[in-house]
N, C-alpha and C positions, 0 to 999 in steps of 0.2 A: 782727544785731543792731543795727541803727541806732535804734531805737526806745530800746533802754536806755541807748544812751550818750548820745543827747539829750536824757535825764532827767537824766544824770547830770551833763552841763554846763550844765544849770540851776541847780546848787548849787555854792556857793563851798566849802562845808564838809561833808562828808558821812561819816556814821558807818559803818563798816563791822563789822558783826557776826561771830561767828566763823565761821560755813558757808561764806563765799567763800573763805577761806582755806582752809578742809579740804578744799574740792573741788578747790581749784586745787592741792594739794599732792599729794592724794591721786588726783586727774586721775579724777574722778566721771565717769562715762558721762554721765550726764544734764545734769549739772551744770558739768560744765568749761567749757562756752564762755561762758556767763554771766557766770561767776567771773573769767575771763580779763578780758573788757570790763570789768569793775569793776578789776581790780588793773593794767588796761593802761591805762585812763584816769588811774587814780591815780598811777602810774609818770609818765606823761607831764605831770602836773601840772596835767592839766585842773579838779580841785578837791583841796582837803587833806582826806586823809583822820583818822579819826579811831577810835581803838578804846581797850579798858581792857585791863587787865593779865588780865582774866578771859580775853581771848582766848589769852593765852600758854599760861593753864592747861588750857585746853581744847584746843587743838592739841597739846598734850603728852603729855595723856593715853594715847592709841591707842600712839606709841611706847614709852613707859614701860611699858606693858602687855605690849610684845612684847619689852623688855629692850633697847632701841634707845635708850640715853641719847645717844648720838653726833646720831641722827635728832633729838631733841628739844631738844637743843644748838644745832643749825642752825635749827631752827625758832624760836627763841629769837632766833637772829644775824640771820634774815631780818625778823622782825617789827622789831629793835630799826635796823635800816639800810635798810628799805624807803623809796624817796625818796615825799616828800611824807606820811607818815604819823606822826602822833603815837601815841603809846601812852602813856594816861594812868593815873595810879594812881589807887586808890580812897582818898577822904579823907569826913573828917564831912561836907562838904557834898553830896559825891553821896551819901553813905548816907540823907542826908535826903530829898534831892530822889527817891531810889528808894523810899524808903518814900511820900511821896506819890503815885508813878505805881502801886505797889503798890494804895496804896488807892482809888486813881480807876480803873484798870484791871485789877485783879486779875492783875497780871503774877506770874509766878515769880521768886524774889529774884535769879538771875543775870542773867535778862533785865532786872529792873528796874534794877539795878545799870549795864548794859550803855546801858540806853536814857538811862540818867540822865549817866552820864559822858560820852555824846555830846551830848547837850542841853546841859552847860554848859560846853562846849569850844566852843557856837556851831556845832553841825549842823543841817541843816534838813532831812537827809535819813541815812536808815537802810537800809542795804542788808543784806538777811538772808533767810532762808528760813522763818521764822517767822510764817506767817499769822497768827497770834493778835496780833502785834505790830501788827498794822494797825488795832488799837483807840486807838492812841496818838494823839492829836490834834496833839501840837504840832510832829509833823516829818511828812515825807512816809515812808510806808515802802515801798520798794521789793522784790518778793518776787521773788527768782532763778527759783522756779516761773512765774512768767508768761511768762518768757523762755526757758524752757527747752523742747526738742525732746519727742516724746513718749517 
């Protein structure tokens, strides 16, 4: 996965969508390896990462559905303490930028909010597994599926 690491090294600030965290935490067979590259490079300080509080909401859903409040709490602590990761709150500026992104690219609300939060925090790339986000021209969109095995 040298290609993925090289691409990440070309950015000072990288947005990270929810999927890489879920793949890493849940050990996705197909996507755990590229997600690990992203999170290892982040932990090493190769780039500064940014995600929004939407990620916390999305990674906590499954554990809460399973009645595992303790796991949801661990995920919260992980995000809050992950090295070189900024978790941004949503505010009026993010909402307005998200509206502009939705109008331009027809993004789903959660996707628009995530992208807007990353853009307003200075991210020049976004790691995701949502191919629809490739429409966003304001940043390089890195899709994990491009780096996953068969």
